[in-house]
N, C-alpha and C positions, 0 to 999 in steps of 0.2 A: 258118323264114328262111333263106333262101339267100345269105348274106352271105359275101364273099370278104375281107371286113375282120376278122370275127369268127372265121371258120373254122368248125369242126364238131368239135372235141374236146370232152370232157366239161365242162371249164371254161367253154367257149364257150356251150355249151347252157344251163348253169346261169346265166350272165349273161343270156341270151335270158330266161330265165324270171324272172329277178330285173326285166326291164325290163316284163314283162307285169304283175308284181306291182306296180310301181310307175304303171304305166298305171291299174290298178284302184283304187290307193290315192288318186290325185290325183282320181278320178272319185267317189270313195266308192262303189265296186262291189264285189261279191262277188270276193273274192282269188282264188278258184278259176276264174273266167272264164279262158277262153284266147282267144288270138288268132292269126290267120294275117296275114302281112304282104307286100304285093305290091311287087315291085321297081320304083321309077318311074324313077331315073336312077342311073348308075355312072358315074365320072370317067373311067376307063380305056374305057368303051364309048361314053359320048355327049360327053364333053370336058370340060374345065376352065374354064368360064366363066360368069359370072352369068346371061348370056343363055340358054345352054342348061339351066342349073338353073331358070330360072323357065319356060322353053318346056316341060319336061316335068313341072314339080312345081307349077306355079301351080292354084289352085282344085282341088284333088284331095283335100280333107278333111285329117284328122288324119295325121301323119307322124313316124316316126323317124328321125332323121337321124345318120350317122356320119361323122367325117372322121378319117384317118389322118395322122399327123405324119411327114413324110419324114426319115428319119435316126434318128428314136428309137423308131419304131412305135407311139407312144402312140395309143390310141384315144379320140376326144373326141365329144361330140355333144350332142344335145338332143331332146326330145319337144315338137311343135307341137300341140296339140290341136285345132286351127281349120284353118287352110289358109295356105299360101304365097300371095302376091300382088305383082304389079309395080305401084307407084304409077302413077298416070297422069302425074304430074309426076316431074322428077329429084330432087327432095326425098324422103329418105327417109321411111318410117311405121312406126308401131308397130301391133301388134295387141293387143289388150287381153284378157288372160287371168290368171288366177290357177292353172292347172291345168297349165302347162308346167314343165317341170325340164331340167336339163343333167347331164352326167355325164363322167367319166372311167371307161372300163373297163380292168381288168387282168385279163389273160387267164392270168397265170401265179400271181398272189396275189390272188384274188379279194377277200380282205378289205381289200385296199387301193384296191377300187372305190369312186369317189364319186357319189353322187347329191345334187344340189342343187336345191332349190326356191326360190321367191320368197322374198325376205328380209324385205320389209315389205308385205305384200299392198295395204294402204290406199294408199300412195304410190308402189309400183313397178310396179303392173299394168300401166299403160300402157306400161312399158317393157320388157315381157317378152319380146316377140318382134319382132325389127328385119326388116322387109321392105323392099327397097329394090332398085332396078334395077342397081345394081352391085355387089350383094353377093349371095353363096351363103348356105346355111342359117345363119342368124346370131341371136344371142340376146341380150338386155340393152341397155344405154344405148347412147347415140349417139356418134359419133366415135371417136377414139382408145380410149376408155373401155368396151369392151363385154365381157360376161362371156364370149362366143365369137362373134368376127368372122371370116367367112371372106371375103375378097375379094382384090383384086391380079389383076394378069395371072397366068393359070394358078392362080389362088387361092394366090400366094406371098407374100402380105401377110396372113396370118392373125394372130390375136393373141386372148389370154385376160387380162382384168383385171377383177377382182371388183367389180361394182358393184351389181346388184339381186339377185342369186342369193345364197343364204346362205353357200356355200363356194366357194373358189377351186377350180377343177377342172384347174389346171396351176401346177407350182411357180414357173415363171418367167413373167415377163409381157411376154418379148419377143417380136419378130416370128419367124413359121415359115412354111414351106411344108407344104403336103400334098400326099403322092402317091396319095391315093385318097379318093372320098367316096362314100356311098351314102345314098338318101333312099328310104324303104320307107312305103308307105300302110298306115294302121292302120284297120281298120273302127271305126265309131262309132256311138253312138246319139244320138238326138234326144230332148231332154227334153221332156215333156208328159203332163198327166193328162187331155187331151181327146181322145185317139184312142179309137178302138174297131175291133174285128175283127168279122165276120160270116159266115154261111153262109145263103143266100136259098134259098127254096124255092118255086120259080115255080108249083107245083101246089098245094101246102098250105100257105098263107101262116103258119097257125098253128105250124108246124115250123121257121120261120126263127128264127135265132139272132144276136143283138146281145150282144157280150161287150165290156165297159169293164175298165180297170185293176183287178185284184184287190185291190193294197195301195198306194194312191197314196204313202206315205211311203216305201217302199222299193222300189217298182218303177217309178217314173217314170222313171228314166234309162235304162230297159230298155224303153220304149214302142215305139220305133221304130227298126230297125236301117237304119244306111245304110252299104253296102259295095261295094268296086270289083267284086266277083263275085257279088253279090245283086241279084235283082230287087225289087219292092216287098214289103219283109219286116215282121214285126212280132214283138216279143217278146225273149226273152234270145238269148244267143250260141250257136254251135255247132250241135250235134245237137238242143238243146232249144229250140227256137223254136216259138211260139204260131202262126206262120205264117211258113215259110222258101220263098223262091223262089229257085232256084239250080240249079248244073250246067248241063252242055252242052244247049243248047236248053231250058233249065229243066226238064229230066229228073228232077231231084233234089229235088223239093219236098217239104215235111213239115209237119205241124201236131202239135206236142205242147204240151199246156196247161203255161204257166209262169207268167207275170205277167198274164194276163188272166183275167176270172172264169170264164169257160165254155169248154169245148172246142169247137171249130167244126167238128170231124170226128170221126166214130166210131173210125175206126183211125189209128194214129200212124205208119204205114209210109210209105215213099216213094211219091211218085206225080208224073206228067208232066202238064203243063199243054197243051192245044193252041189256047188263046188268052189274052191278057191285054189290058185296056184301063187306061189311066190318063187321069182326066178332071181337069181344074183346077176347084176349087170357087171360085165367084165369089160374093160376098155381095152381095146386092141391098139397097140401102139403102132 
């Protein structure tokens, strides 16, 4: 993660690992799964306005969002497991999820770092993430009472007031200005037990392979990988994917059996593809 807010010293690298662990925890995934993050927007590069934030970050899938408080250098933020969106009307909307969390990161004393999840999933899920035309990356209830609110001209009217998340991530609930924000795209999985992968043999049909999920109870979260730097890919993350399509010109593809029942390729080495096709499946009634 190339973050100017976090930096690159050992404590910052530890905090990045903590973020990855928390992402895995809320999604109930293997805690050792690693992540790469793609920078979508940075205030000092792209600008400090809600319009710019939404232009670069809407509909880009899960994101980790950082803001740095001017004057105090506090690092606040949150994880959006779904996506940002600009409502059609000027009234704000909420995105429903129980897998988001907010945080306050301490790069000097890691033990003072705070991670805060939804307080009452039954009643607060609708208020987990606020998406509004005049807000930056914001989390929690509406109006002045938001767990993390990023808004105002040049994002100068930000505020943290505990509402629907378990812990307050800032000691004071007064307004503050930020001098930097960063939004990173995080790869995600699509949950399903109805996907399958295959290897088709046009000469000897009997050698064709169809492979379903191996363990539906534990592998359903890892069935389909959706990521900014991947083509159509299936299975677990990193080098260990049942079918991974990635790299420049899709030249770093790979098949390694993980969550599907059968290996669809004899070797697990890298390969390049010279064609791919994606067809929409339309169910006939």
